[in-house]
C-alpha positions as a Python dict, from the first residue, in 0.01 Angstrom:
ca = {
    (1, 'M'): (0, 0, 0),
    (2, 'T'): (-6, 331, -190),
    (3, 'A'): (-154, 685, -129),
    (4, 'H'): (-136, 915, -333),
    (5, 'R'): (-203, 1321, -227),
    (6, 'Q'): (-428, 1568, -427),
    (7, 'R'): (-482, 1346, -734),
    (8, 'P'): (-619, 1535, -1046),
    (9, 'V'): (-958, 1406, -1204),
    (10, 'S'): (-1014, 1452, -1535),
    (11, 'L'): (-1425, 1545, -1625),
    (12, 'E'): (-1529, 1500, -1950),
    (13, 'Y'): (-1949, 1584, -2090),
    (14, 'K'): (-2071, 1492, -2410),
    (15, 'G'): (-1719, 1410, -2546),
    (16, 'V'): (-1530, 1699, -2440),
    (17, 'L'): (-1285, 1728, -2234),
    (18, 'L'): (-1384, 1975, -1951),
    (19, 'G'): (-955, 1903, -1845),
    (20, 'D'): (-918, 1859, -1434),
    (21, 'G'): (-1179, 2042, -1262),
    (22, 'F'): (-1186, 1833, -947),
    (23, 'R'): (-907, 1662, -707),
    (24, 'L'): (-899, 1443, -456),
    (25, 'D'): (-746, 1473, -115),
    (26, 'I'): (-577, 1054, -73),
    (27, 'L'): (-640, 776, -288),
    (28, 'V'): (-526, 479, -145),
    (29, 'N'): (-455, 156, -372),
    (30, 'D'): (-620, 297, -656),
    (31, 'L'): (-962, 162, -495),
    (32, 'L'): (-1064, 390, -201),
    (33, 'L'): (-1177, 740, -215),
    (34, 'V'): (-1058, 988, 109),
    (35, 'E'): (-1213, 1289, 162),
    (36, 'I'): (-1107, 1478, 484),
    (37, 'K'): (-1320, 1783, 614),
    (38, 'A'): (-1310, 2014, 955),
    (39, 'V'): (-1637, 2074, 976),
    (40, 'E'): (-1870, 2195, 1300),
    (41, 'Q'): (-2111, 1923, 1118),
    (42, 'V'): (-2051, 1717, 779),
    (43, 'L'): (-2370, 1810, 544),
    (44, 'P'): (-2551, 1623, 259),
    (45, 'L'): (-2366, 1802, -17),
    (46, 'H'): (-2022, 1700, 120),
    (47, 'E'): (-2118, 1330, 101),
    (48, 'A'): (-2307, 1453, -253),
    (49, 'Q'): (-1919, 1586, -307),
    (50, 'L'): (-1740, 1195, -194),
    (51, 'L'): (-2034, 1033, -444),
    (52, 'T'): (-1957, 1225, -786),
    (53, 'Y'): (-1599, 1173, -704),
    (54, 'L'): (-1681, 780, -659),
    (55, 'R'): (-1852, 810, -957),
    (56, 'L'): (-1602, 1000, -1213),
    (57, 'T'): (-1347, 759, -1084),
    (58, 'D'): (-1511, 491, -1139),
    (59, 'K'): (-1502, 357, -793),
    (60, 'K'): (-1659, 164, -504),
    (61, 'L'): (-1592, 355, -178),
    (62, 'G'): (-1498, 595, 4),
    (63, 'L'): (-1463, 751, 332),
    (64, 'L'): (-1574, 1100, 425),
    (65, 'I'): (-1390, 1216, 757),
    (66, 'N'): (-1443, 1496, 947),
    (67, 'F'): (-1202, 1595, 1230),
    (68, 'N'): (-1408, 1832, 1428),
    (69, 'T'): (-1557, 1580, 1626),
    (70, 'R'): (-1509, 1414, 1939),
    (71, 'T'): (-1379, 1097, 1863),
    (72, 'L'): (-1247, 1008, 1532),
    (73, 'K'): (-1452, 769, 1511),
    (74, 'D'): (-1766, 1010, 1537),
    (75, 'G'): (-1665, 1154, 1228),
    (76, 'I'): (-1609, 942, 998),
    (77, 'K'): (-1921, 838, 689),
    (78, 'R'): (-1827, 526, 459),
    (79, 'V'): (-2004, 637, 95),
    (80, 'V'): (-2061, 342, -150),
    (81, 'N'): (-2119, 407, -519),
    (82, 'G'): (-2379, 135, -683),
    (83, 'L'): (-2390, -88, -461),
}
């Protein structure tokens, strides 16, 4: 198993490379994106951020993990791209 932290994601728009504007929190086995938060409440904006990362990297599965919850399982949200 391999995990990469703070992996840059290149963004291309209409054939123009806009650089590495995004950074993935964790990429596991080149398959699973993990977005880490420590917020009072997970907002739709956080889910949209992870979905954007999934689309840019052409990955299917991501986990949004909020550590500011009573139990860890309450802070895990699965996000799927295109299924």
